[in-house]
A tleap script that builds the chain and sets N, CA, C and O, in Angstrom:
source leaprc.protein.ff14SB
mol = sequence {
  NMET SER PHE PRO ALA ALA LEU VAL LEU ILE
  VAL LEU ILE ILE GLY VAL CYS SER VAL MET
  MET GLU ARG THR ARG ASN ARG THR LEU GLN
  GLY ARG SER LEU GLU GLU GLN GLU ARG ARG
  ALA LEU GLU ALA GLU ARG ASP ASP ALA ARG
  GLN GLU LEU ASP GLN ILE LYS GLU ARG VAL
  LYS VAL LEU GLU ARG ILE ALA THR ASP PRO
  ALA ARG ARG THR ALA GLU GLU ILE GLU LYS
  LEU ARG ASP CGLU
}
set mol.1.N position { -58.319 29.761 11.849 }
set mol.1.CA position { -58.893 29.214 10.694 }
set mol.1.C position { -60.440 29.743 10.685 }
set mol.1.O position { -61.147 29.811 11.690 }
set mol.2.N position { -60.806 30.083 9.440 }
set mol.2.CA position { -62.140 30.688 9.337 }
set mol.2.C position { -63.300 29.636 9.325 }
set mol.2.O position { -63.104 28.437 9.127 }
set mol.3.N position { -64.402 30.140 9.533 }
set mol.3.CA position { -65.556 29.232 9.472 }
set mol.3.C position { -65.709 28.353 8.239 }
set mol.3.O position { -65.835 27.130 8.295 }
set mol.4.N position { -65.688 29.127 7.035 }
set mol.4.CA position { -65.861 28.360 5.847 }
set mol.4.C position { -64.748 27.224 5.565 }
set mol.4.O position { -65.027 26.116 5.106 }
set mol.5.N position { -63.495 27.641 5.892 }
set mol.5.CA position { -62.482 26.599 5.780 }
set mol.5.C position { -62.690 25.462 6.717 }
set mol.5.O position { -62.473 24.300 6.371 }
set mol.6.N position { -63.119 25.801 7.930 }
set mol.6.CA position { -63.399 24.585 8.899 }
set mol.6.C position { -64.475 23.730 8.363 }
set mol.6.O position { -64.409 22.504 8.457 }
set mol.7.N position { -65.479 24.350 7.795 }
set mol.7.CA position { -66.647 23.655 7.260 }
set mol.7.C position { -66.227 22.746 6.096 }
set mol.7.O position { -66.729 21.628 5.984 }
set mol.8.N position { -65.316 23.206 5.229 }
set mol.8.CA position { -64.889 22.482 4.050 }
set mol.8.C position { -63.952 21.323 4.643 }
set mol.8.O position { -63.981 20.210 4.119 }
set mol.9.N position { -63.207 21.565 5.627 }
set mol.9.CA position { -62.420 20.516 6.215 }
set mol.9.C position { -63.196 19.380 6.880 }
set mol.9.O position { -62.854 18.205 6.744 }
set mol.10.N position { -64.235 19.758 7.591 }
set mol.10.CA position { -65.184 18.767 8.170 }
set mol.10.C position { -65.920 17.909 7.062 }
set mol.10.O position { -65.994 16.684 7.162 }
set mol.11.N position { -66.428 18.572 6.063 }
set mol.11.CA position { -66.976 17.875 4.933 }
set mol.11.C position { -66.077 16.934 4.249 }
set mol.11.O position { -66.475 15.833 3.869 }
set mol.12.N position { -64.777 17.382 4.074 }
set mol.12.CA position { -63.754 16.550 3.457 }
set mol.12.C position { -63.478 15.307 4.307 }
set mol.12.O position { -63.422 14.197 3.777 }
set mol.13.N position { -63.308 15.481 5.591 }
set mol.13.CA position { -62.976 14.423 6.488 }
set mol.13.C position { -64.121 13.390 6.548 }
set mol.13.O position { -63.859 12.188 6.594 }
set mol.14.N position { -65.422 13.862 6.548 }
set mol.14.CA position { -66.592 12.947 6.538 }
set mol.14.C position { -66.621 12.241 5.175 }
set mol.14.O position { -66.966 11.061 5.131 }
set mol.15.N position { -66.294 12.871 4.119 }
set mol.15.CA position { -66.251 12.198 2.806 }
set mol.15.C position { -65.210 11.173 2.799 }
set mol.15.O position { -65.518 10.050 2.398 }
set mol.16.N position { -64.020 11.410 3.187 }
set mol.16.CA position { -62.982 10.374 3.228 }
set mol.16.C position { -63.366 9.190 4.047 }
set mol.16.O position { -63.230 8.046 3.616 }
set mol.17.N position { -63.876 9.480 5.305 }
set mol.17.CA position { -64.248 8.431 6.201 }
set mol.17.C position { -65.377 7.480 5.525 }
set mol.17.O position { -65.342 6.251 5.582 }
set mol.18.N position { -66.337 8.205 4.907 }
set mol.18.CA position { -67.370 7.261 4.326 }
set mol.18.C position { -66.889 6.462 3.225 }
set mol.18.O position { -67.308 5.313 3.080 }
set mol.19.N position { -65.975 7.010 2.371 }
set mol.19.CA position { -65.307 6.181 1.216 }
set mol.19.C position { -64.505 5.001 1.799 }
set mol.19.O position { -64.535 3.889 1.271 }
set mol.20.N position { -63.796 5.273 2.888 }
set mol.20.CA position { -63.027 4.136 3.573 }
set mol.20.C position { -63.937 3.112 4.160 }
set mol.20.O position { -63.654 1.918 4.061 }
set mol.21.N position { -64.962 3.499 4.735 }
set mol.21.CA position { -65.907 2.532 5.382 }
set mol.21.C position { -66.599 1.699 4.303 }
set mol.21.O position { -66.813 0.504 4.508 }
set mol.22.N position { -66.965 2.307 3.131 }
set mol.22.CA position { -67.549 1.631 1.949 }
set mol.22.C position { -66.620 0.566 1.376 }
set mol.22.O position { -67.013 -0.556 1.059 }
set mol.23.N position { -65.422 0.969 1.271 }
set mol.23.CA position { -64.420 0.045 0.670 }
set mol.23.C position { -64.196 -1.069 1.658 }
set mol.23.O position { -64.038 -2.197 1.192 }
set mol.24.N position { -64.161 -0.900 2.952 }
set mol.24.CA position { -64.024 -1.914 3.899 }
set mol.24.C position { -65.171 -2.898 3.856 }
set mol.24.O position { -65.001 -4.117 3.871 }
set mol.25.N position { -66.348 -2.302 3.803 }
set mol.25.CA position { -67.538 -3.122 3.749 }
set mol.25.C position { -67.604 -3.985 2.408 }
set mol.25.O position { -68.045 -5.134 2.441 }
set mol.26.N position { -67.204 -3.463 1.362 }
set mol.26.CA position { -67.141 -4.187 0.110 }
set mol.26.C position { -66.126 -5.290 0.187 }
set mol.26.O position { -66.437 -6.384 -0.285 }
set mol.27.N position { -64.962 -5.122 0.725 }
set mol.27.CA position { -63.936 -6.212 0.880 }
set mol.27.C position { -64.501 -7.358 1.743 }
set mol.27.O position { -64.364 -8.539 1.423 }
set mol.28.N position { -65.142 -6.949 2.854 }
set mol.28.CA position { -65.832 -7.957 3.614 }
set mol.28.C position { -66.854 -8.765 2.901 }
set mol.28.O position { -66.922 -9.978 3.101 }
set mol.29.N position { -67.650 -8.155 2.078 }
set mol.29.CA position { -68.691 -8.877 1.350 }
set mol.29.C position { -68.011 -9.823 0.281 }
set mol.29.O position { -68.439 -10.952 0.041 }
set mol.30.N position { -66.925 -9.267 -0.333 }
set mol.30.CA position { -66.234 -10.087 -1.317 }
set mol.30.C position { -65.618 -11.293 -0.666 }
set mol.30.O position { -65.661 -12.368 -1.264 }
set mol.31.N position { -65.030 -11.195 0.550 }
set mol.31.CA position { -64.458 -12.280 1.291 }
set mol.31.C position { -65.549 -13.348 1.580 }
set mol.31.O position { -65.325 -14.546 1.405 }
set mol.32.N position { -66.736 -12.870 2.030 }
set mol.32.CA position { -67.782 -13.871 2.259 }
set mol.32.C position { -68.247 -14.537 0.902 }
set mol.32.O position { -68.520 -15.736 0.854 }
set mol.33.N position { -68.316 -13.800 -0.073 }
set mol.33.CA position { -68.712 -14.391 -1.382 }
set mol.33.C position { -67.609 -15.459 -1.751 }
set mol.33.O position { -67.965 -16.570 -2.145 }
set mol.34.N position { -66.373 -15.157 -1.638 }
set mol.34.CA position { -65.392 -16.177 -1.921 }
set mol.34.C position { -65.505 -17.400 -1.043 }
set mol.34.O position { -65.303 -18.526 -1.498 }
set mol.35.N position { -65.829 -17.177 0.217 }
set mol.35.CA position { -65.964 -18.415 1.149 }
set mol.35.C position { -67.194 -19.228 0.729 }
set mol.35.O position { -67.228 -20.446 0.908 }
set mol.36.N position { -68.196 -18.552 0.175 }
set mol.36.CA position { -69.418 -19.253 -0.229 }
set mol.36.C position { -69.131 -19.999 -1.516 }
set mol.36.O position { -69.616 -21.118 -1.688 }
set mol.37.N position { -68.304 -19.379 -2.495 }
set mol.37.CA position { -67.909 -20.133 -3.743 }
set mol.37.C position { -67.092 -21.381 -3.282 }
set mol.37.O position { -67.358 -22.495 -3.735 }
set mol.38.N position { -66.117 -21.184 -2.394 }
set mol.38.CA position { -65.287 -22.302 -1.945 }
set mol.38.C position { -66.110 -23.416 -1.373 }
set mol.38.O position { -65.879 -24.602 -1.611 }
set mol.39.N position { -67.055 -22.994 -0.627 }
set mol.39.CA position { -67.973 -24.073 0.108 }
set mol.39.C position { -68.789 -24.838 -0.942 }
set mol.39.O position { -68.946 -26.057 -0.866 }
set mol.40.N position { -69.311 -24.075 -1.938 }
set mol.40.CA position { -69.977 -24.721 -3.004 }
set mol.40.C position { -69.200 -25.704 -3.771 }
set mol.40.O position { -69.662 -26.794 -4.106 }
set mol.41.N position { -67.976 -25.290 -4.051 }
set mol.41.CA position { -67.053 -26.068 -4.799 }
set mol.41.C position { -66.632 -27.347 -4.096 }
set mol.41.O position { -66.442 -28.393 -4.716 }
set mol.42.N position { -66.483 -27.222 -2.706 }
set mol.42.CA position { -66.215 -28.410 -1.908 }
set mol.42.C position { -67.373 -29.353 -1.871 }
set mol.42.O position { -67.185 -30.568 -1.939 }
set mol.43.N position { -68.615 -28.811 -1.760 }
set mol.43.CA position { -69.727 -29.621 -1.793 }
set mol.43.C position { -69.922 -30.375 -3.108 }
set mol.43.O position { -70.268 -31.556 -3.132 }
set mol.44.N position { -69.685 -29.640 -4.203 }
set mol.44.CA position { -69.720 -30.358 -5.539 }
set mol.44.C position { -68.741 -31.498 -5.682 }
set mol.44.O position { -69.042 -32.554 -6.238 }
set mol.45.N position { -67.474 -31.225 -5.120 }
set mol.45.CA position { -66.403 -32.173 -5.263 }
set mol.45.C position { -66.811 -33.411 -4.357 }
set mol.45.O position { -66.609 -34.567 -4.727 }
set mol.46.N position { -67.403 -33.084 -3.135 }
set mol.46.CA position { -67.823 -34.185 -2.256 }
set mol.46.C position { -68.904 -35.030 -2.946 }
set mol.46.O position { -68.874 -36.257 -2.860 }
set mol.47.N position { -69.793 -34.423 -3.583 }
set mol.47.CA position { -70.932 -35.185 -4.231 }
set mol.47.C position { -70.424 -36.011 -5.394 }
set mol.47.O position { -70.906 -37.127 -5.589 }
set mol.48.N position { -69.440 -35.504 -6.206 }
set mol.48.CA position { -68.798 -36.220 -7.253 }
set mol.48.C position { -68.029 -37.433 -6.649 }
set mol.48.O position { -68.040 -38.512 -7.242 }
set mol.49.N position { -67.383 -37.273 -5.513 }
set mol.49.CA position { -66.667 -38.381 -4.904 }
set mol.49.C position { -67.630 -39.458 -4.374 }
set mol.49.O position { -67.396 -40.652 -4.558 }
set mol.50.N position { -68.685 -39.031 -3.735 }
set mol.50.CA position { -69.709 -40.018 -3.432 }
set mol.50.C position { -70.262 -40.869 -4.549 }
set mol.50.O position { -70.433 -42.084 -4.450 }
set mol.51.N position { -70.540 -40.117 -5.659 }
set mol.51.CA position { -71.028 -40.863 -6.742 }
set mol.51.C position { -69.977 -41.822 -7.363 }
set mol.51.O position { -70.332 -42.887 -7.869 }
set mol.52.N position { -68.757 -41.455 -7.320 }
set mol.52.CA position { -67.766 -42.275 -7.917 }
set mol.52.C position { -67.557 -43.484 -6.935 }
set mol.52.O position { -67.313 -44.610 -7.369 }
set mol.53.N position { -67.658 -43.217 -5.653 }
set mol.53.CA position { -67.559 -44.265 -4.702 }
set mol.53.C position { -68.735 -45.307 -4.862 }
set mol.53.O position { -68.496 -46.512 -4.792 }
set mol.54.N position { -69.926 -44.853 -5.064 }
set mol.54.CA position { -71.079 -45.677 -5.324 }
set mol.54.C position { -70.813 -46.604 -6.632 }
set mol.54.O position { -71.061 -47.809 -6.658 }
set mol.55.N position { -70.343 -45.961 -7.568 }
set mol.55.CA position { -69.988 -46.754 -8.812 }
set mol.55.C position { -68.962 -47.778 -8.569 }
set mol.55.O position { -69.094 -48.901 -9.057 }
set mol.56.N position { -67.957 -47.465 -7.853 }
set mol.56.CA position { -66.887 -48.417 -7.502 }
set mol.56.C position { -67.412 -49.556 -6.635 }
set mol.56.O position { -66.981 -50.696 -6.808 }
set mol.57.N position { -68.316 -49.287 -5.722 }
set mol.57.CA position { -68.986 -50.375 -4.917 }
set mol.57.C position { -69.854 -51.297 -5.860 }
set mol.57.O position { -69.867 -52.517 -5.697 }
set mol.58.N position { -70.510 -50.728 -6.759 }
set mol.58.CA position { -71.264 -51.572 -7.643 }
set mol.58.C position { -70.419 -52.409 -8.453 }
set mol.58.O position { -70.778 -53.573 -8.632 }
set mol.59.N position { -69.270 -51.961 -9.010 }
set mol.59.CA position { -68.268 -52.733 -9.756 }
set mol.59.C position { -67.773 -53.907 -8.902 }
set mol.59.O position { -67.669 -55.033 -9.389 }
set mol.60.N position { -67.455 -53.623 -7.562 }
set mol.60.CA position { -66.906 -54.555 -6.704 }
set mol.60.C position { -68.009 -55.678 -6.543 }
set mol.60.O position { -67.702 -56.862 -6.683 }
set mol.61.N position { -69.184 -55.315 -6.273 }
set mol.61.CA position { -70.223 -56.331 -6.132 }
set mol.61.C position { -70.294 -57.306 -7.361 }
set mol.61.O position { -70.481 -58.516 -7.238 }
set mol.62.N position { -70.135 -56.686 -8.504 }
set mol.62.CA position { -70.184 -57.512 -9.776 }
set mol.62.C position { -68.975 -58.472 -9.776 }
set mol.62.O position { -69.104 -59.658 -10.078 }
set mol.63.N position { -67.837 -57.939 -9.438 }
set mol.63.CA position { -66.633 -58.776 -9.516 }
set mol.63.C position { -66.757 -59.785 -8.361 }
set mol.63.O position { -66.369 -60.935 -8.569 }
set mol.64.N position { -67.225 -59.478 -7.254 }
set mol.64.CA position { -67.497 -60.574 -6.211 }
set mol.64.C position { -68.383 -61.605 -6.580 }
set mol.64.O position { -68.151 -62.777 -6.284 }
set mol.65.N position { -69.505 -61.204 -7.284 }
set mol.65.CA position { -70.420 -62.230 -7.796 }
set mol.65.C position { -69.750 -63.167 -8.840 }
set mol.65.O position { -69.944 -64.383 -8.840 }
set mol.66.N position { -68.969 -62.542 -9.706 }
set mol.66.CA position { -68.320 -63.296 -10.731 }
set mol.66.C position { -67.282 -64.303 -10.061 }
set mol.66.O position { -67.203 -65.484 -10.396 }
set mol.67.N position { -66.582 -63.774 -9.185 }
set mol.67.CA position { -65.549 -64.549 -8.461 }
set mol.67.C position { -66.077 -65.741 -7.674 }
set mol.67.O position { -65.346 -66.719 -7.518 }
set mol.68.N position { -67.254 -65.711 -7.193 }
set mol.68.CA position { -67.834 -66.681 -6.315 }
set mol.68.C position { -68.769 -67.562 -7.048 }
set mol.68.O position { -69.110 -68.619 -6.515 }
set mol.69.N position { -69.225 -67.231 -8.233 }
set mol.69.CA position { -70.161 -68.147 -8.976 }
set mol.69.C position { -69.438 -69.277 -9.694 }
set mol.69.O position { -68.237 -69.219 -9.961 }
set mol.70.N position { -70.229 -70.316 -9.997 }
set mol.70.CA position { -69.559 -71.398 -10.793 }
set mol.70.C position { -69.206 -70.961 -12.134 }
set mol.70.O position { -69.645 -69.905 -12.588 }
set mol.71.N position { -68.393 -71.767 -12.817 }
set mol.71.CA position { -67.870 -71.370 -14.090 }
set mol.71.C position { -68.915 -71.078 -15.148 }
set mol.71.O position { -68.744 -70.157 -15.947 }
set mol.72.N position { -69.983 -71.838 -15.168 }
set mol.72.CA position { -71.043 -71.618 -16.156 }
set mol.72.C position { -71.769 -70.291 -15.929 }
set mol.72.O position { -72.095 -69.590 -16.886 }
set mol.73.N position { -72.014 -69.957 -14.699 }
set mol.73.CA position { -72.724 -68.844 -14.432 }
set mol.73.C position { -71.779 -67.561 -14.759 }
set mol.73.O position { -72.203 -66.502 -15.221 }
set mol.74.N position { -70.476 -67.832 -14.450 }
set mol.74.CA position { -69.500 -66.753 -14.797 }
set mol.74.C position { -69.423 -66.468 -16.205 }
set mol.74.O position { -69.329 -65.299 -16.579 }
set mol.75.N position { -69.456 -67.455 -17.048 }
set mol.75.CA position { -69.431 -67.276 -18.442 }
set mol.75.C position { -70.716 -66.542 -18.906 }
set mol.75.O position { -70.653 -65.675 -19.777 }
set mol.76.N position { -71.814 -66.877 -18.350 }
set mol.76.CA position { -73.139 -66.283 -18.690 }
set mol.76.C position { -73.106 -64.797 -18.301 }
set mol.76.O position { -73.514 -63.930 -19.073 }
set mol.77.N position { -72.616 -64.529 -17.096 }
set mol.77.CA position { -72.528 -63.208 -16.590 }
set mol.77.C position { -71.519 -62.340 -17.526 }
set mol.77.O position { -71.815 -61.195 -17.868 }
set mol.78.N position { -70.422 -62.910 -17.877 }
set mol.78.CA position { -69.587 -62.152 -18.815 }
set mol.78.C position { -70.191 -61.839 -20.057 }
set mol.78.O position { -70.051 -60.702 -20.506 }
set mol.79.N position { -70.885 -62.747 -20.714 }
set mol.79.CA position { -71.566 -62.458 -21.946 }
set mol.79.C position { -72.700 -61.392 -21.765 }
set mol.79.O position { -72.955 -60.559 -22.635 }
set mol.80.N position { -73.350 -61.477 -20.588 }
set mol.80.CA position { -74.420 -60.537 -20.342 }
set mol.80.C position { -73.862 -59.154 -20.252 }
set mol.80.O position { -74.473 -58.223 -20.777 }
set mol.81.N position { -72.676 -58.955 -19.585 }
set mol.81.CA position { -72.031 -57.701 -19.481 }
set mol.81.C position { -71.452 -57.157 -20.788 }
set mol.81.O position { -71.381 -55.951 -21.028 }
set mol.82.N position { -71.059 -58.083 -21.584 }
set mol.82.CA position { -70.575 -57.685 -22.974 }
set mol.82.C position { -71.665 -57.019 -23.801 }
set mol.82.O position { -71.474 -56.025 -24.501 }
set mol.83.N position { -72.904 -57.697 -23.650 }
set mol.83.CA position { -74.058 -57.202 -24.334 }
set mol.83.C position { -74.466 -55.812 -24.022 }
set mol.83.O position { -75.004 -55.113 -24.881 }
set mol.84.N position { -74.210 -55.357 -22.737 }
set mol.84.CA position { -74.613 -54.050 -22.267 }
set mol.84.C position { -73.811 -52.998 -22.923 }
set mol.84.O position { -74.007 -51.813 -22.652 }
savepdb mol mol.pdb
quit
């Protein structure tokens, strides 16, 4: 094999290796990006669930108050809730 042919072969091998390494690095970065997106989506879902739970707790408090109050206060509370 002549020197120029060997030099071309070496340059070609280095080029192919660098392209392969770059693709591998890009895939790794994309995988991390997807993990980050999934984490953010789960956090948003968790926050929504907490907010919904707080709303449900507030509704239960109102229902407990209505269930344990005398009839007159219950009627007043119902009217008050209708006005809102």
